[in-house]
ZALUMMI-147370 format. One record per residue: residue number from 1; residue in three letters; x, y, z negated of N, C-alpha, C in turn. Coordinates in steps of 0.001 Angstrom, whole numbers, plus 500000, padded with zeros to 6 digits. Example, Ala and Ser with C-alpha at 12.3 -4.5 7.8 and 13.67 -1.06 7.14 Angstrom:
residues 2
> 1:ALA:513190:494310:492200:512300:495500:492200:513200:496700:492200;
> 2:SER:512850:497750:492920:513670:498940:492860:512900:500030:492130;
***
This chain:
residues 127
> 1:MET:482162:508586:509468:483319:507546:509373:483996:508744:508558;
> 2:GLN:484800:508872:507204:485001:509317:505914:486164:509168:506304;
> 3:THR:487038:510570:505436:489002:509898:505323:488440:510302:503737;
> 4:VAL:489740:509497:503009:490035:509576:501349:490961:509956:501296;
> 5:GLU:490878:511347:500146:492154:511840:499690:491882:511938:498526;
> 6:THR:493686:511901:497684:493162:511398:496536:494714:511858:495902;
> 7:PRO:494683:512636:494619:495780:513203:494829:496513:512272:493741;
> 8:ASN:496600:511157:493641:496396:509825:492983:498002:508630:493775;
> 9:ALA:497904:509860:494342:498693:508453:495517:499094:510180:497059;
> 10:PRO:500656:509582:496969:500888:510667:497811:500687:511248:498904;
> 11:LEU:500188:512512:498783:499758:513141:499975:500024:512708:501376;
> 12:ALA:499029:512769:502303:499789:512247:503664:499964:513499:504286;
> 13:ALA:501441:513017:504550:502943:513731:505291:502914:514071:506674;
> 14:GLY:502278:514051:507363:501476:513915:508394:500262:514172:509047;
> 15:HIS:499561:513427:510708:498693:513665:510839:497937:512170:510701;
> 16:TYR:497735:512270:509053:497066:511348:509103:495957:510742:508141;
> 17:ALA:495419:510348:507792:494357:510070:506133:495249:509388:505588;
> 18:GLN:495336:509008:504552:495154:508538:503196:494779:507374:503395;
> 19:ALA:493022:507215:503536:492439:506210:503683:491152:506586:504730;
> 20:THR:490432:505250:505825:489487:505982:506457:488400:505207:505736;
> 21:VAL:487453:505035:505687:485975:504494:505413:485419:505180:506069;
> 22:TRP:484616:503534:507025:483787:502859:508163:482590:502564:507537;
> 23:ASN:481798:502633:507649:481288:502114:506485:481432:501069:505677;
> 24:ASP:481332:500234:504645:482250:499770:503349:483330:498673:503706;
> 25:LEU:483749:499527:504703:484784:498703:505232:486287:499754:505026;
> 26:ILE:487250:500122:504511:487933:501372:503777:489753:500805:504746;
> 27:PHE:490405:501897:505324:491326:501356:506270:492719:502293:505305;
> 28:VAL:493574:501083:504812:494796:502363:504002:495607:502947:505052;
> 29:SER:496281:504037:505344:497667:504026:506108:498612:503334:504918;
> 30:GLY:499447:503122:505966:500897:502266:505336:501238:503761:504504;
> 31:GLN:502021:502757:503032:502271:503756:501921:503619:503230:501478;
> 32:LEU:504643:504722:501037:504978:504144:501383:505465:504506:499085;
> 33:PRO:507742:504221:498594:507529:504014:497752:507798:506033:497123;
> 34:ILE:506745:506200:496365:507094:507875:495860:505810:508026:495421;
> 35:ASP:506354:508365:493892:505622:508675:493352:504863:509519:492869;
> 36:PRO:503712:509937:493151:502167:511257:494016:502533:512449:492498;
> 37:VAL:502991:511647:491824:503785:512783:490344:504370:514063:490429;
> 38:THR:505482:513028:490753:506549:513849:490647:506825:513833:491924;
> 39:LYS:507058:512875:493098:506769:513428:494504:508423:513049:494313;
> 40:GLU:509180:512423:493764:510187:510997:493495:510231:510520:494731;
> 41:LYS:511192:509882:495754:511135:509126:496654:511833:507825:495970;
> 42:LEU:511510:507337:496055:512176:505764:495224:512685:505181:496128;
> 43:THR:513764:504625:494941:515125:504065:496205:515288:502959:495750;
> 44:GLY:515250:502929:494923:515412:501414:493946:515621:500349:494769;
> 45:SER:515363:499640:493343:515007:497978:493445:514272:497945:494960;
> 46:ILE:513683:496679:495126:512745:496398:496452:511400:496493:495094;
> 47:ASP:511879:495611:493728:510575:495102:493518:510797:496775:492886;
> 48:GLU:511048:497179:492497:510393:498961:491609:509802:499465:492942;
> 49:GLN:510463:499216:494567:509675:500647:495506:508239:499438:496176;
> 50:THR:508119:497900:495698:507258:497247:496266:506161:498096:495269;
> 51:ARG:506318:497403:493972:505461:497558:492412:504798:499382:492917;
> 52:GLN:506100:500699:492781:505372:501901:493529:504112:501785:494957;
> 53:VAL:504815:500943:495609:503835:501429:497045:502449:500499:496469;
> 54:LEU:502163:499877:495644:500702:499140:495519:500338:499553:494540;
> 55:GLU:501323:500668:493660:500021:501138:492681:499829:502030:493560;
> 56:ASN:500367:502494:495251:499371:503852:496053:498447:503442:495787;
> 57:VAL:498795:502435:496719:497572:501032:497713:497071:501695:496717;
> 58:LYS:496806:500855:495438:495418:500541:494487:494702:502491:494112;
> 59:ALA:495838:502866:494180:494695:504233:493327:494279:505143:495061;
> 60:ILE:494230:505010:496137:493465:505240:496982:492229:504037:497750;
> 61:LEU:491903:503381:497023:491661:501963:496304:490662:502997:495953;
> 62:ASP:490801:503128:494792:489780:503753:493218:489108:504631:494269;
> 63:ALA:490235:505521:494325:488931:506586:495667:488275:506083:496460;
> 64:ALA:488128:505672:496530:487173:504617:498338:486454:504017:496867;
> 65:GLY:486737:503292:496219:485218:503180:495845:485565:501669:495781;
> 66:SER:486697:501059:496112:487489:499790:495696:488172:499293:494778;
> 67:ASP:488698:498680:494872:489592:498039:494233:491004:496682:494520;
> 68:LEU:491552:496428:494469:492597:495278:494279:491604:493634:494770;
> 69:ALA:491043:493505:493999:490365:492430:494124:488686:492289:495339;
> 70:HIS:489196:493092:495999:488131:493496:497296:489517:493809:498477;
> 71:VAL:491087:493581:498223:491977:494048:499273:491427:492288:500325;
> 72:LEU:491213:492564:501805:490894:491480:502794:492228:491639:503634;
> 73:LYS:493215:492531:503522:494166:491983:504735:494995:493115:504401;
> 74:THR:496205:492252:504351:497751:493489:504229:498453:493877:505097;
> 75:THR:499268:494279:505627:499818:494354:506640:501651:495048:505509;
> 76:VAL:502645:494224:505453:503897:494361:504707:504922:494631:505705;
> 77:TYR:505134:495990:505961:506727:496091:506634:507947:496325:505560;
> 78:ILE:508999:495095:505729:510071:495243:505186:511636:495695:505550;
> 79:ALA:512500:496082:505291:513939:497008:505782:514437:495271:506360;
> 80:ASP:514685:494063:505596:514851:492942:505651:514764:491342:504757;
> 81:ILE:514336:491043:506051:513972:489490:505865:514394:488966:504658;
> 82:ALA:515122:489577:504180:516180:488852:502580:515047:489497:501882;
> 83:LEU:514506:490380:502125:513924:490790:500844:512698:490037:500257;
> 84:TRP:512068:489029:502016:510871:488598:501244:510487:488310:499740;
> 85:ASP:511030:487175:499342:511415:486464:498029:510974:487234:496499;
> 86:GLN:511285:487680:496829:511714:489441:495601:509781:489967:495652;
> 87:VAL:509746:490300:496739:508754:491483:497535:507437:490605:497265;
> 88:ASN:507487:489255:497740:506587:487833:497597:506140:487708:496263;
> 89:ALA:507534:487928:495691:506838:488059:493767:506394:489016:492934;
> 90:ALA:507147:490353:493143:505925:491298:492790:504856:491325:494063;
> 91:TYR:504625:491039:494983:502971:491342:495538:502201:490328:494523;
> 92:ALA:502888:489632:494623:502136:488172:493785:501868:488845:492715;
> 93:GLY:502207:489527:491788:502528:489237:490426:501148:490468:490341;
> 94:PHE:501007:491806:491295:499964:492495:491270:498816:492027:491904;
> 95:PHE:498906:491182:492368:497436:490892:493708:496578:489392:492373;
> 96:GLY:498057:489356:491506:497018:487761:490714:496506:487009:491453;
> 97:GLU:495645:486383:491234:494509:485536:492126:494299:485598:493160;
> 98:HIS:494177:487088:493210:493319:487799:494882:494724:486537:495898;
> 99:LYS:493542:486685:496924:494775:486269:497984:494378:487071:499116;
> 100:PRO:494935:487778:499148:494286:488384:500702:495393:487975:502215;
> 101:ALA:493996:488362:503098:495190:487936:504608:496175:488625:504935;
> 102:ARG:497462:488709:504728:498394:488969:505133:499711:488852:506237;
> 103:ALA:499798:489899:506813:500943:490402:508050:502374:490032:507587;
> 104:VAL:503543:490031:507470:504724:490307:507322:505641:490448:507897;
> 105:VAL:506244:492122:508188:506896:492573:510160:508408:492921:509260;
> 106:PRO:508659:491780:509537:510776:492807:509069:510477:493665:510830;
> 107:THR:511103:494827:509932:511929:495751:510296:513434:496291:510199;
> 108:ASN:514073:497069:511141:515748:497384:510807:515568:498440:510065;
> 109:GLN:514734:499071:509859:514990:500867:509329:513187:501335:509200;
> 110:LEU:512870:501798:507984:512182:502791:507399:512615:504260:506879;
> 111:HIS:511526:504847:507307:511358:506189:506921:511827:506153:505679;
> 112:TYR:512842:506572:506223:513670:507741:504431:514580:506867:503880;
> 113:GLY:514802:505671:504799:515834:504733:504392:515122:503415:502742;
> 114:PHE:513846:504087:502618:512861:502827:501946:513359:501394:502561;
> 115:LEU:513203:500623:501723:512701:499011:501999:511027:498513:502097;
> 116:ILE:509839:498978:502139:508770:498451:501806:508186:499784:502518;
> 117:GLU:506824:498764:503334:506001:499942:503743:504621:498842:504164;
> 118:ILE:503432:499457:502836:502524:498508:502731:501166:499537:503326;
> 119:GLU:500162:498580:503989:498776:499437:504763:498353:498312:504191;
> 120:ALA:496149:498671:504371:495722:497782:503553:494269:497513:504090;
> 121:ILE:493374:497121:504305:492023:496820:505014:491431:496402:503654;
> 122:ALA:490377:496764:503252:489533:496539:502074:488204:496793:501864;
> 123:VAL:487572:496505:501493:486052:496414:501307:485125:497295:500260;
> 124:ARG:484599:497891:500315:484478:498532:499282:483391:497840:497987;
> 125:LYS:483322:498519:497015:482517:497222:495701:481144:497353:495930;
> 126:ALA:480707:496574:495523:479113:496780:495119:478602:497716:494451;
> 127:PRO:477685:499047:495027:477486:499515:493380:476314:499058:492796;
***
């Protein structure tokens, strides 16, 4: 088992890894809409937050030897189910034709008042 750490995504702020790899499976920890360069917490529109979260997931997958086309499943936590249509549109735009399995979990509240958090499970690309 190995852990993944990249400066191209927000560094872990607690006792967890950005991702853990076991064999060819990559488990990406929940990502929040934080810009890894500026460290800015993006609290704007749900579209902006969703795109930043997915960019963070993508950066971690890249560091682990994978990409969005190899995502098997995501779990999407959203602060309000009323945001779902906007999240789904941004998510679909990011993944394109690839449709990983997905669960959506509406919550009352997320850390720092964010509207979205996404975790992912992927497989490494073949060498």
